C-alpha positions as CSV (number, residue, x, y, z in Angstrom):
1,M,-3.5,27.6,-7.8
2,I,-0.3,28.7,-10.8
3,V,3.2,29.1,-9.2
4,T,5.1,32.2,-9.9
5,R,9.0,32.5,-10.4
6,T,8.7,33.6,-6.7
7,D,7.3,30.9,-5.4
8,L,9.5,28.4,-7.0
9,T,12.8,30.8,-5.9
10,K,11.2,30.7,-2.4
11,T,10.7,27.2,-2.1
12,F,14.4,26.2,-3.5
13,R,15.4,28.6,-0.7
14,E,13.3,26.6,2.4
15,F,15.4,23.2,0.1
16,E,18.8,25.2,0.7
17,A,17.5,25.6,4.3
18,I,17.9,22.2,5.1
19,S,21.3,21.5,4.5
20,R,22.4,23.9,7.3
21,V,19.9,21.2,9.4
22,S,22.5,19.1,11.0
23,K,23.4,15.8,8.9
24,T,24.1,12.9,11.4
25,Q,22.6,12.2,15.1
26,K,25.6,11.7,17.3
27,L,25.0,9.2,19.5
28,S,26.3,9.7,22.9
29,A,27.7,8.1,26.0
30,T,26.3,10.8,28.4
31,S,23.3,10.8,27.5
32,K,20.1,9.1,29.3
33,P,17.1,6.9,27.8
34,K,13.8,8.3,27.9
35,V,12.1,4.9,26.9
36,L,12.0,1.7,28.6
37,N,10.9,-1.3,26.9
38,L,10.4,-3.5,29.8
39,N,10.1,-7.3,29.4
40,I,9.0,-7.8,32.1
41,I,8.3,-11.7,31.6
42,D,10.5,-14.0,29.3
43,T,7.3,-16.9,28.6
44,C,3.9,-17.1,27.0
45,N,1.6,-18.8,25.8
46,S,1.5,-19.1,22.7
47,R,3.2,-21.3,20.1
48,C,2.9,-18.3,17.9
49,T,5.4,-18.5,14.3
50,M,7.7,-15.4,15.7
51,C,9.4,-16.2,18.2
52,N,11.0,-19.2,21.1
53,I,10.2,-16.9,23.8
54,W,8.9,-19.7,26.3
55,K,12.7,-21.3,26.1
56,N,13.8,-19.4,29.3
57,E,10.6,-19.8,31.4
58,N,12.4,-22.2,34.6
59,E,14.4,-19.0,35.0
60,V,13.6,-16.8,38.2
61,E,12.7,-13.6,37.2
62,I,12.9,-10.1,38.6
63,T,10.6,-9.4,41.6
64,P,9.1,-6.3,41.7
65,E,11.2,-4.6,44.8
66,G,14.3,-5.8,42.6
67,L,12.8,-4.0,39.8
68,G,12.5,-0.9,41.8
69,K,16.3,-1.1,43.0
70,L,17.3,-1.6,39.7
71,L,15.6,1.8,38.4
72,A,16.8,3.9,41.5
73,D,20.1,4.1,39.3
74,P,20.6,7.0,37.8
75,L,20.9,5.8,34.2
76,Y,16.9,5.7,34.8
77,S,15.9,9.0,36.3
78,E,14.9,10.6,33.1
79,L,12.6,7.6,31.8
80,A,9.2,10.0,30.0
81,H,7.7,6.6,29.0
82,V,7.6,2.8,29.6
83,G,6.7,-0.3,27.3
84,V,5.5,-3.4,29.4
85,T,5.9,-6.5,27.1
86,G,7.4,-9.8,27.0
87,G,5.5,-13.2,26.1
88,E,2.3,-12.5,28.0
89,P,2.8,-10.0,31.3
90,T,-0.4,-10.0,32.5
91,L,1.1,-13.9,33.1
92,R,2.6,-12.4,35.9
93,E,-0.3,-12.4,39.3
94,D,2.3,-9.6,40.7
95,I,1.7,-7.2,37.3
96,I,0.0,-4.2,39.0
97,E,3.3,-4.2,41.9
98,V,5.4,-4.3,38.9
99,Y,3.6,-1.0,37.5
100,E,3.4,0.1,40.8
101,Q,7.4,-0.1,41.2
102,L,7.5,1.8,38.1
103,I,5.7,4.9,38.8
104,L,6.6,5.2,42.7
105,S,10.8,4.7,41.0
106,L,10.6,6.6,38.3
107,P,10.0,10.8,38.9
108,A,10.0,11.9,35.2
109,L,7.2,9.3,34.3
110,K,4.6,10.6,31.5
111,G,3.3,7.1,30.5
112,L,2.9,3.7,30.4
113,S,1.9,0.6,28.1
114,I,1.5,-3.2,28.3
115,I,1.3,-4.9,25.3
116,T,-0.8,-8.0,25.0
117,N,-2.0,-11.1,23.1
118,A,-5.3,-11.9,25.3
119,I,-5.6,-15.5,25.2
120,E,-6.5,-15.4,29.0
121,E,-9.4,-13.5,28.3
122,N,-10.8,-12.6,31.7
123,T,-7.5,-13.1,33.1
124,V,-6.0,-10.2,31.1
125,K,-9.3,-8.1,31.4
126,Q,-9.1,-8.5,35.0
127,R,-5.5,-7.4,35.4
128,I,-5.2,-4.6,32.7
129,S,-8.8,-3.0,34.3
130,Q,-6.3,-3.3,37.9
131,I,-3.5,-1.3,36.1
132,N,-5.5,0.7,34.9
133,E,-7.4,2.1,38.4
134,L,-3.9,2.3,39.4
135,C,-3.1,4.6,36.3
136,L,-5.9,6.7,37.5
137,H,-5.1,7.0,41.4
138,H,-1.4,7.9,40.6
139,G,-2.5,10.3,37.4
140,V,-0.2,8.7,34.7
141,P,-1.4,8.2,30.7
142,F,-1.9,4.6,30.4
143,S,-2.7,2.3,27.1
144,A,-2.6,-0.7,25.5
145,M,-2.1,-3.1,22.2
146,V,-3.3,-6.3,21.7
147,S,-1.4,-8.8,19.1
148,I,-4.0,-9.5,16.4
149,D,-2.3,-11.4,13.7
150,G,-4.8,-11.8,11.0
151,Y,-8.3,-12.1,11.0
152,K,-10.4,-15.3,12.8
153,K,-8.9,-18.5,11.6
154,T,-5.8,-16.8,10.0
155,H,-4.9,-15.2,13.7
156,D,-5.7,-18.7,15.6
157,R,-3.8,-20.7,13.0
158,I,-0.7,-18.0,13.7
159,R,-1.1,-18.2,17.4
160,G,-2.2,-22.2,17.4
161,I,-5.1,-21.8,19.7
162,K,-8.4,-21.5,19.0
163,N,-11.1,-18.8,19.6
164,N,-8.0,-16.3,19.9
165,F,-9.1,-13.5,17.8
166,E,-12.1,-13.6,19.5
167,S,-10.8,-13.2,23.0
168,A,-8.1,-10.5,21.3
169,Y,-11.0,-8.4,19.4
170,N,-13.2,-8.7,23.0
171,V,-10.5,-8.1,24.9
172,Y,-9.8,-4.7,22.9
173,T,-13.4,-3.5,23.1
174,Y,-13.3,-3.8,26.5
175,L,-10.0,-1.7,26.8
176,N,-11.6,1.1,24.6
177,E,-15.5,0.9,25.2
178,E,-15.7,0.0,28.9
179,L,-12.6,1.5,29.9
180,K,-12.0,4.2,27.8
181,V,-8.3,3.0,27.4
182,P,-6.5,3.8,24.3
183,T,-6.0,0.4,22.8
184,T,-4.3,-0.6,19.5
185,F,-4.4,-3.6,17.8
186,G,-0.7,-4.9,16.6
187,C,-0.4,-7.3,13.1
188,T,3.0,-8.6,12.4
189,I,3.5,-9.4,9.4
190,S,5.7,-13.4,8.2
191,K,5.0,-15.3,5.5
192,K,2.6,-17.6,7.2
193,N,-0.2,-14.4,7.3
194,V,1.0,-12.1,4.0
195,W,-1.7,-12.9,2.2
196,E,-4.6,-12.4,4.8
197,V,-3.5,-8.8,6.4
198,D,-5.9,-7.1,3.6
199,D,-8.7,-9.3,5.4
200,L,-8.1,-8.0,8.7
201,L,-7.7,-4.5,7.9
202,Y,-11.1,-4.9,6.1
203,F,-12.6,-6.1,9.5
204,A,-10.2,-3.1,11.3
205,Q,-12.1,-0.5,9.0
206,K,-15.4,-1.8,8.9
207,N,-15.8,-1.6,13.2
208,N,-13.3,1.4,13.6
209,M,-10.5,0.3,15.2
210,R,-7.4,1.6,14.8
211,G,-3.9,-0.9,14.8
212,R,-0.1,-1.2,13.2
213,F,1.6,-3.3,11.5
214,R,4.8,-4.4,11.0
215,V,6.7,-7.0,9.3
216,A,8.1,-9.9,11.4
217,E,12.3,-8.5,12.5
218,F,15.1,-11.2,13.7
219,I,15.1,-10.5,18.1
220,N,17.8,-11.3,20.0
221,R,14.9,-11.7,22.9
222,L,12.9,-13.6,20.9
223,Y,15.1,-15.9,20.6
224,N,14.1,-16.3,16.5
225,E,16.8,-17.0,14.7
226,D,15.7,-20.5,13.2
227,R,12.8,-18.5,12.1
228,D,14.2,-17.7,9.0
229,N,11.3,-19.9,6.9
230,V,8.7,-17.4,8.0
231,I,10.8,-14.1,8.7
232,R,11.5,-11.9,6.7
233,N,11.8,-14.5,3.3
234,F,8.7,-13.0,1.1
235,T,9.0,-14.6,-2.5
236,E,8.5,-11.6,-5.1
237,D,4.9,-11.4,-5.2
238,E,4.3,-11.8,-1.5
239,T,6.7,-8.7,-1.2
240,Y,5.2,-7.2,-3.6
241,H,1.7,-7.6,-3.0
242,L,3.0,-6.2,1.3
243,V,4.4,-2.7,-0.6
244,L,1.0,-2.7,-2.3
245,F,-0.6,-2.9,1.5
246,F,1.4,-0.7,3.1
247,E,0.6,1.8,0.2
248,K,-2.9,1.4,1.4
249,L,-2.1,2.1,5.4
250,K,-0.6,5.0,4.2
251,Q,-3.6,6.2,2.0
252,N,-6.6,5.0,3.5
253,Y,-6.1,4.4,7.1
254,E,-3.3,5.8,8.6
255,N,-3.9,9.8,10.0
256,S,-0.4,9.7,12.1
257,N,2.7,11.1,9.8
258,S,5.4,9.5,11.3
259,V,4.1,5.9,11.2
260,K,3.3,7.0,7.6
261,R,6.7,7.7,7.6
262,T,8.3,4.1,9.4
263,Y,5.6,2.5,6.3
264,T,7.6,4.1,3.8
265,S,10.2,3.1,5.2
266,I,9.0,-0.2,5.2
267,Q,8.0,0.0,1.5
268,N,11.9,0.6,0.5
269,M,13.0,-2.4,2.7
270,L,10.9,-4.9,0.9
271,L,11.9,-3.7,-2.2
272,G,15.4,-3.9,-1.8
273,G,16.6,-0.8,-0.3
274,E,17.8,0.2,3.4
275,R,15.5,2.0,6.5
276,L,15.0,5.2,5.4
277,I,13.6,6.2,9.6
278,G,15.3,6.8,12.2
279,C,15.0,4.5,15.6
280,P,14.7,5.8,19.5
281,Y,17.1,3.2,20.6
282,H,19.7,5.7,18.8
283,N,19.7,7.9,22.1
284,D,16.3,7.8,23.6
285,G,15.4,4.1,24.3
286,I,16.7,0.9,26.6
287,V,15.7,-2.5,26.9
288,V,15.6,-4.0,30.6
289,G,14.8,-8.1,30.7
290,S,12.8,-10.1,33.3
291,K,16.0,-11.1,35.0
292,G,17.6,-7.4,34.7
293,Q,19.3,-7.8,31.9
294,I,20.0,-4.7,30.3
295,N,19.9,-4.4,26.4
296,Y,20.7,-1.6,23.8
297,C,18.1,-2.1,21.5
298,A,15.3,-5.3,21.8
299,P,16.4,-6.2,17.8
300,K,19.7,-6.7,17.4
301,S,21.7,-5.8,21.2
302,N,22.8,-8.6,23.0
303,D,22.6,-8.4,26.8
304,I,25.5,-5.7,28.1
305,G,25.5,-6.9,31.9
306,N,22.4,-7.0,34.5
307,G,21.5,-4.0,36.2
308,Q,20.7,-6.3,39.2
309,H,24.3,-7.2,39.9
310,E,26.2,-3.8,38.4
311,S,25.7,-0.3,37.7
312,S,23.3,0.3,34.7
313,L,24.7,3.4,34.2
314,A,28.2,1.9,34.2
315,L,27.6,-1.0,31.9
316,Y,25.6,1.7,29.4
317,R,28.8,3.6,29.6
318,K,31.5,1.0,29.7
319,K,30.1,-1.1,26.6
320,F,28.9,1.9,24.7
321,H,31.2,0.5,21.7
322,Q,28.8,-2.4,21.0
323,K,25.7,0.3,20.5
324,E,28.0,2.2,18.1
325,A,28.4,-0.8,16.3
326,I,25.0,-2.3,16.3
327,V,23.3,1.5,14.6
328,Q,27.1,1.3,12.1
329,K,26.1,-3.0,10.9
330,D,22.5,-3.7,11.8
331,C,20.4,-0.4,12.2
332,K,20.2,0.0,7.8
333,N,18.9,-3.6,7.6
334,C,16.1,-3.1,10.6
335,I,12.7,-3.3,9.4
336,H,11.2,-3.0,12.6
337,D,8.9,-0.3,13.2
338,Y,9.9,1.5,15.8
339,H,8.4,5.3,14.8
340,A,10.7,8.8,15.2
341,P,11.7,12.0,14.8
342,I,12.4,13.2,11.3
343,T,16.0,12.7,10.0
344,Y,17.5,15.2,7.9
345,N,17.2,12.8,5.1
346,E,13.8,12.4,5.4
347,K,13.0,15.8,5.8
348,K,15.2,16.4,2.7
349,R,13.2,14.2,0.4
350,E,9.6,15.4,2.1
351,L,10.8,18.6,0.8
352,N,11.9,18.3,-2.9
353,D,8.3,15.7,-2.9
354,F,6.3,19.0,-1.6
355,L,8.4,20.8,-5.0
356,N,7.2,19.3,-7.2
357,L,3.7,18.3,-5.8
358,R,3.4,22.0,-5.7
359,T,5.0,22.9,-9.3
360,L,3.7,19.5,-11.3
361,R,1.2,20.5,-12.5
362,T,-0.6,21.5,-16.0
363,E,-1.0,25.4,-14.8
364,N,2.3,25.4,-15.0
365,A,2.6,23.5,-18.5
366,D,4.0,26.3,-20.2
367,L,6.4,28.0,-17.6
368,L,7.8,24.9,-16.8
369,A,8.6,24.0,-20.5
370,L,10.7,27.0,-20.6
371,Y,12.5,26.3,-17.3
372,S,13.6,22.6,-18.6
373,N,15.1,25.0,-21.2
374,S,17.8,25.0,-18.5
375,M,18.3,20.8,-18.1
376,S,21.1,18.7,-19.5
377,A,19.7,16.5,-22.1
378,I,19.6,12.7,-20.9
379,P,22.4,11.0,-23.5
380,I,20.4,8.7,-25.8
381,P,22.3,5.9,-26.7
382,S,24.8,5.9,-29.4
383,G,22.4,4.1,-32.5
384,K,19.3,4.2,-30.6
385,K,16.0,6.0,-30.7
386,R,14.2,6.9,-27.4
387,V,10.4,6.3,-26.9
388,F,9.4,8.3,-23.6
389,I,6.1,6.6,-23.3
390,V,3.6,8.5,-20.7
391,G,-0.5,8.3,-19.4
392,W,-1.7,6.8,-16.3
393,Y,1.2,4.3,-15.7
394,G,2.4,3.6,-12.1
395,T,-1.3,2.4,-11.3
396,E,-2.4,0.4,-13.9
397,T,-5.2,-2.6,-14.3
398,V,-4.4,-5.5,-16.1
399,G,-6.0,-4.0,-18.6
400,D,-3.5,-1.2,-18.5
401,K,-1.0,-3.4,-18.5
402,A,-2.4,-5.3,-21.9
403,I,-2.1,-1.2,-23.3
404,L,1.3,-0.9,-22.1
405,G,2.4,-4.7,-23.8
406,G,0.5,-3.9,-27.3
407,I,2.0,-0.3,-27.6
408,V,5.2,-1.7,-26.7
409,Q,4.8,-4.4,-29.3
410,A,4.1,-1.7,-32.1
411,Y,8.0,0.5,-31.2
412,E,9.6,-3.0,-31.4
413,T,8.0,-4.2,-34.3
414,A,8.8,-0.8,-36.1
415,Y,12.2,0.2,-34.0
416,G,14.0,-3.3,-33.5
417,S,16.9,-3.5,-31.6
418,T,17.6,0.5,-31.8
419,L,14.5,1.1,-29.4
420,D,15.4,2.9,-26.6
421,L,12.2,2.4,-24.0
422,V,11.6,4.6,-21.2
423,I,8.2,4.4,-19.1
424,G,7.4,7.4,-17.3
425,S,5.1,6.3,-13.8
426,L,3.5,7.4,-11.0
427,Y,4.5,4.6,-8.6
428,P,7.4,3.7,-10.5
429,F,7.7,-0.1,-8.4
430,V,4.0,-1.0,-9.7
431,T,4.8,-0.3,-13.2
432,Q,9.1,-2.0,-12.9
433,K,6.8,-5.1,-11.7
434,T,4.3,-4.7,-14.5
435,C,7.2,-4.3,-17.2
436,K,8.3,-7.9,-15.1
437,E,5.5,-9.7,-15.8
438,L,5.2,-8.6,-19.8
439,N,9.0,-8.8,-20.0
440,I,9.5,-5.4,-21.3
441,N,13.1,-4.1,-20.8
442,A,12.6,-0.3,-20.3
443,T,13.8,2.1,-17.8
444,V,10.7,3.8,-15.8
445,V,10.8,7.1,-14.2
446,S,8.8,8.9,-11.7
447,T,6.4,11.6,-13.4
448,K,6.1,12.8,-10.3
449,T,10.2,14.3,-9.5
450,Y,11.3,16.9,-12.7
451,D,12.9,13.8,-14.6
452,L,9.5,14.1,-16.3
453,L,10.8,17.2,-17.9
454,R,14.2,15.6,-18.9
455,Y,13.2,12.3,-20.2
456,A,10.6,14.4,-22.4
457,K,13.4,16.6,-23.5
458,S,15.8,14.1,-24.3
459,A,13.7,11.5,-26.4
460,D,13.1,11.0,-30.0
461,E,9.1,10.7,-29.9
462,V,6.8,11.4,-26.4
463,V,4.0,9.5,-26.4
464,M,0.5,9.7,-24.1
465,G,0.1,5.3,-23.4
466,G,-3.7,4.5,-23.9
467,G,-6.3,5.0,-21.2
468,P,-8.8,8.0,-21.1
469,L,-7.8,11.3,-20.9
470,M,-10.6,12.6,-18.7
471,D,-10.9,14.6,-15.6
472,L,-7.5,13.7,-13.9
473,N,-5.0,15.9,-11.6
474,E,-2.6,13.5,-13.8
475,L,-3.5,15.6,-16.6
476,Y,-0.3,16.9,-16.5
477,V,1.6,14.0,-16.8
478,P,1.2,14.1,-20.8
479,L,0.7,17.8,-20.9
480,I,4.1,19.1,-19.2
481,A,5.4,16.3,-21.6
482,F,4.0,17.3,-24.3
483,K,4.8,20.7,-24.3
484,V,8.6,20.0,-22.9
485,A,9.0,17.8,-26.7
486,K,7.1,20.6,-28.5
487,I,9.8,23.3,-28.1
488,N,12.1,20.8,-28.6
489,N,10.7,19.8,-31.9
490,I,10.2,16.0,-30.8
491,K,7.6,14.2,-32.2
492,T,4.2,13.8,-29.9
493,V,1.9,10.5,-30.1
494,I,-1.5,10.3,-28.6
495,Q,-1.4,6.5,-28.9
496,G,-5.0,4.5,-28.3
497,C,-6.8,6.8,-25.6
498,G,-9.9,7.2,-25.2
499,L,-12.0,10.8,-24.6
500,G,-13.9,11.5,-21.2
501,P,-15.6,11.8,-19.6
502,L,-15.0,15.3,-19.2
503,H,-17.0,17.2,-17.2
504,K,-14.2,20.5,-15.8
505,D,-13.7,23.2,-17.7
506,R,-9.9,23.0,-16.8
507,F,-9.5,19.1,-18.1
508,K,-11.0,20.1,-20.9
509,R,-8.7,22.8,-21.8
510,A,-5.9,20.9,-20.8
511,V,-7.2,17.8,-23.0
512,K,-7.8,20.4,-25.8
513,N,-4.4,22.0,-25.3
514,L,-2.3,18.3,-25.7
515,L,-4.1,17.0,-28.8
516,E,-3.4,20.7,-30.3
517,L,0.0,19.5,-29.3
518,A,0.3,16.0,-30.6
519,T,1.6,15.3,-33.6
520,V,-0.1,11.7,-34.4
521,I,-3.8,11.3,-32.7
522,N,-5.1,7.9,-32.7
523,L,-7.9,7.3,-30.9
524,R,-9.6,3.9,-29.1
525,D,-12.8,3.8,-30.5
526,S,-15.2,5.5,-32.8
527,A,-17.0,8.0,-30.2
528,S,-13.4,9.4,-29.5
529,V,-12.8,10.1,-33.2
530,K,-16.0,12.3,-33.4
531,Q,-16.1,13.7,-30.2
532,A,-11.9,14.9,-31.7
533,S,-13.7,16.2,-34.8
534,T,-16.1,17.7,-33.1
535,M,-14.0,20.0,-30.9
536,G,-11.4,20.4,-34.0
537,F,-9.1,17.8,-34.9
538,S,-10.2,16.1,-38.1
539,N,-6.4,14.1,-37.9
540,A,-7.9,11.9,-35.4
541,S,-7.7,8.2,-37.0
542,L,-9.4,5.4,-34.8
543,S,-6.9,3.0,-33.8
544,G,-8.7,0.8,-31.5
545,D,-7.4,-0.7,-27.8
546,F,-3.4,-1.9,-28.2
547,A,-4.6,-4.0,-25.7
548,R,-6.9,-6.5,-28.0
549,P,-3.8,-6.7,-30.9
550,Y,-2.0,-7.9,-27.3
551,I,-3.9,-9.6,-26.6
552,K,-5.1,-11.3,-29.4
553,Q,-1.0,-12.0,-30.4
554,N,0.1,-13.5,-27.5
555,F,-2.5,-15.4,-26.5
556,I,-4.5,-18.2,-27.7
557,E,-8.6,-17.6,-29.0
558,Q,-11.2,-20.6,-27.7
559,N,-15.1,-20.9,-28.4
560,S,-15.2,-23.2,-25.2
561,A,-15.2,-23.0,-22.1
562,Q,-12.3,-25.9,-20.4
563,S,-13.8,-25.9,-17.1
564,A,-17.7,-26.0,-16.9
565,N,-19.8,-25.0,-13.4
566,V,-17.8,-21.9,-12.5
567,I,-18.6,-18.5,-13.1
568,R,-16.0,-16.1,-13.4
569,C,-17.0,-12.3,-12.1
570,F,-14.3,-9.6,-12.8
571,L,-16.2,-6.5,-10.9
572,R,-15.6,-3.0,-9.5
573,E,-16.7,0.0,-7.4
574,W,-18.8,1.9,-9.3
575,T,-17.7,5.1,-8.7
576,Y,-19.6,8.3,-8.8
577,E,-17.2,10.0,-12.5
578,Y,-20.1,8.1,-14.9
579,S,-22.9,10.0,-12.4
580,R,-22.2,13.5,-12.5
581,H,-26.0,14.0,-13.2
582,L,-27.0,12.4,-10.5
583,S,-26.3,14.5,-6.6
584,I,-24.0,12.3,-4.2
585,E,-27.1,10.9,-2.1
586,E,-28.7,9.9,-5.4
587,F,-25.6,8.3,-6.6
588,Q,-25.1,6.4,-3.0
589,T,-29.2,5.5,-3.3
590,E,-28.4,3.8,-7.1
591,K,-24.9,2.2,-6.7
592,K,-26.8,0.0,-3.1
593,K,-29.5,-1.0,-6.1
594,L,-27.1,-1.3,-8.8
595,E,-24.8,-3.5,-6.3
596,A,-27.9,-5.3,-5.6
597,G,-28.5,-5.7,-9.5
598,I,-25.4,-7.4,-10.2
599,A,-25.6,-9.8,-7.0
600,Q,-29.4,-10.7,-8.7
601,L,-27.4,-11.5,-12.3
602,I,-24.8,-13.3,-10.5
603,R,-28.0,-15.9,-9.5
604,E,-29.7,-15.8,-12.2
605,K,-26.8,-16.8,-14.4
606,A,-26.2,-19.7,-12.5
607,E,-29.0,-20.5,-12.6
608,Q,-29.1,-20.2,-16.3
609,T,-26.2,-22.4,-16.3
610,G,-26.4,-24.9,-13.6
611,C,-23.1,-23.4,-12.3
612,S,-22.8,-23.3,-8.4
613,N,-19.1,-21.8,-7.9
614,I,-18.2,-18.3,-7.9
615,R,-15.2,-17.1,-8.6
616,L,-14.4,-12.7,-8.1
617,E,-11.1,-12.3,-9.6
618,H,-9.9,-8.7,-10.2
619,M,-8.4,-6.6,-12.7
620,H,-6.8,-4.1,-10.1
621,N,-4.7,-4.9,-6.9
622,F,-3.6,-1.1,-6.1
623,V,-5.7,1.2,-3.6
624,V,-5.0,3.8,-6.2
625,G,-8.2,3.4,-8.7
626,N,-9.7,1.1,-5.7
627,D,-8.3,-2.6,-5.4
628,D,-10.8,-4.8,-6.8
629,R,-10.1,-7.5,-3.7
630,D,-11.5,-4.9,-0.9
631,F,-14.7,-4.7,-3.3
632,S,-15.1,-8.5,-3.5
633,R,-15.0,-8.6,0.7
634,Y,-17.8,-6.1,0.7
635,F,-19.9,-7.5,-2.0
636,I,-20.0,-10.6,-0.9
637,E,-20.2,-10.2,2.8
638,T,-22.9,-7.9,1.8
639,Y,-25.2,-10.1,-0.3
640,F,-24.1,-13.2,-0.3
641,S,-23.4,-13.8,3.2
642,N,-26.5,-16.3,4.4
643,E,-26.1,-17.5,0.5
644,Q,-27.8,-21.4,0.7
645,D,-27.4,-22.5,-3.2
646,L,-23.8,-20.4,-4.5
647,N,-20.4,-21.6,-3.6
648,I,-19.2,-17.6,-3.7
649,S,-15.6,-16.7,-3.2
650,F,-12.7,-14.2,-4.1
651,N,-9.2,-14.7,-5.3
652,P,-6.3,-13.0,-3.1
653,K,-3.5,-13.0,-5.1
654,L,-2.2,-10.5,-7.6
655,A,-3.7,-10.3,-10.9
656,T,-1.5,-10.6,-14.2
657,V,-2.6,-10.3,-17.9
658,E,-1.8,-14.2,-17.6
659,N,-3.5,-15.8,-14.7
660,I,-6.8,-13.2,-15.9
661,V,-7.1,-14.4,-19.1
662,S,-6.6,-18.1,-17.8
663,A,-9.1,-17.6,-15.3
664,M,-11.8,-16.2,-18.2
665,Q,-10.7,-19.3,-20.3
666,N,-11.4,-21.8,-17.7
667,A,-15.4,-20.4,-16.5
668,T,-18.2,-21.0,-18.0
669,H,-19.4,-18.0,-18.3
670,N,-17.8,-14.4,-17.6
671,I,-20.0,-11.5,-16.4
672,C,-17.5,-8.7,-16.8
673,M,-17.4,-4.9,-15.4
674,R,-14.0,-3.9,-15.2
675,F,-13.9,-2.7,-18.9
676,H,-11.0,-4.1,-20.2
677,S,-12.5,-7.5,-18.3
678,V,-15.4,-7.1,-21.4
679,L,-12.0,-6.6,-24.0
680,F,-10.6,-9.8,-22.8
681,A,-13.3,-11.9,-23.2
682,Q,-14.7,-10.4,-26.5
683,T,-11.1,-10.3,-27.9
684,L,-10.7,-14.5,-27.1
685,K,-14.6,-14.5,-28.2
686,L,-15.5,-15.8,-24.7
687,P,-18.9,-16.1,-23.3
688,F,-19.8,-12.9,-21.7
689,T,-21.4,-10.6,-20.2
690,A,-21.3,-6.8,-19.8
691,I,-22.3,-4.4,-17.6
692,D,-21.8,-0.9,-18.5
693,Y,-20.8,1.3,-15.9
694,T,-19.6,4.1,-17.8
695,R,-23.5,4.6,-18.5
696,G,-23.1,5.1,-22.5
697,G,-19.2,5.3,-22.1
698,K,-16.0,3.4,-23.6
699,I,-17.9,0.0,-22.5
700,Q,-20.9,0.3,-24.8
701,F,-18.7,2.4,-27.0
702,Y,-16.2,-1.0,-27.7
703,L,-18.8,-3.1,-28.4
704,E,-20.6,-1.2,-30.7
705,D,-17.5,-1.0,-32.0
706,C,-17.5,-4.7,-32.3
707,N,-21.0,-5.1,-33.4
708,Q,-21.8,-6.9,-30.2
709,M,-24.4,-4.8,-28.0
710,D,-26.1,-7.4,-27.4
711,S,-23.7,-8.5,-24.2
712,M,-24.4,-5.8,-22.1
713,I,-26.2,-4.8,-20.2
714,P,-27.1,-0.7,-18.7
715,P,-27.1,-0.2,-14.9
716,L,-30.5,1.1,-15.6
717,Q,-31.3,-2.6,-16.5
718,L,-30.4,-4.1,-13.2
719,I,-31.1,-1.1,-10.8
720,K,-35.2,-1.7,-12.4
721,S,-34.7,-5.2,-11.9
């Protein structure tokens, strides 16, 4: 859809309207809470890494009758939802009476819930079943959450209880399938399970389980202030891994917009920012402990008194300055996953993102180029030459990282210390990590914002830096950048790109327009040069893939493997864009056959080389472009679950150019499917077999240029084998 000036004006007016909304959520000592977090038991039958909630296990807990008297206080007259938590609520033999008191004492009640660790499976099932019957009898909605902090052994290790994963999963399925109680699982992420959260997500998706993931936080009521060795103590790689993970949740798993906003806030905090979302405890929430103690919020509030001995309403209002202090001091740093209505600042960001999404499109390139004339230029430091590199950065594979490294090396050679490097990125946090890995000094800006226009008009050279010019909506990035550069008489360069596959007319037009706008056209393979020539661009030159000089310059070639008895595989999910001649159904059938063929190829190579160890490595770790680790989980489970002769595993950690090269060099043989795994192995003169998932595309083009076609296997050969 082309957006007109009228559309733009309307959107800007919508944006301005937000400024008339109250910018702050004022705390009110006169408002009454609507949500109660009831920690009904202060003991636990788990010795997990997140808390010490068995410290006060000998103290006397509030009785159901005492709870009823406490809740008779006017402070609780508007309570609509109560979540019953604690170490393990079902340890209380009188838990049914507790729920009965909640129902009888709260006239505005609209829902009850429980959180369980499900260690005592039969007891938990029995007591939650009784609670559910009670709620059904009184017409009160009831829901549950089961704590599951990892898949199988990981969860058991975190909880310190053998077979707890099995009991937790059994309780989850029992509640959902037999009792029909809306049930989710809750996974708390600490240093102890950070690298295993994807395993749980994979299991959950495969079994249609709904759940929520949170980062462990210091919480006063859990007495866990001494757990700083495992809580919010992540390394740089662990932090980056989690930011990638929460993006995967947002894009491939979570449906609730409220939870997605929470996950965005968690990402921002992991990257060093502040909390972006609100919190129900600001005005709507309160905490009552198992002894009757009252807290303004669960994570950071101290006891303000005891509702069994004093009026809760009087305490709530008398100590309100403590709540104000918590909001002022602690809320911006609290990573706990409380979901709340959207705030002014969130709505403002949301509308701004909507504006960008609505306008930054290939169809609007001419209009935006004209609009850029009204923008002020971003000054270039004195004596510097600014090179603005755009492309698919922000979603880069390890191969894309090497491309960027090669392009930057070329410009560092050309400009030396005068180089002012700016890189446009779809997900800047990804490219910032890439720059750190490659020791690149660059400013990283978002190409999902109008910074794309500002930097395109404020550069000495705008570069489309490698990758394929193919059917991608993100073609708007180089097209708009080149349009803006052209009207400002700025040099434009296509640097090391391939052409295709191109199927849709609008993408064909966009790529042709890019070639028309380019001052210099350097393409990565001779087939792309030939294709450009047939399109009328005789000025296209063969540059090769810029990853190749980067690998040659920075890593040592070696002709023999350093390590015997391991085959490294660099696989990826086979996607539809290279099989458009097939129907979706036909492609899915061929895809299964190809996967089985790859599995058979691995077995054959193992037999030929005498290797019993198979290690799946990964060129890509981000959900955008498909995280190869997810494919490895599926591939091993599907084709090697009953394998007796081979020891097959995958690497769950992050991939860098350096560790991928090292893995290849320490292998008897490399089975390469990702394009740049082929390029890496061939450049380093290592033994490899290439699986041409591109069906005569870039893998074949590259190996033809290298005169090494004998290392390639076409998909049809694997499918028929």
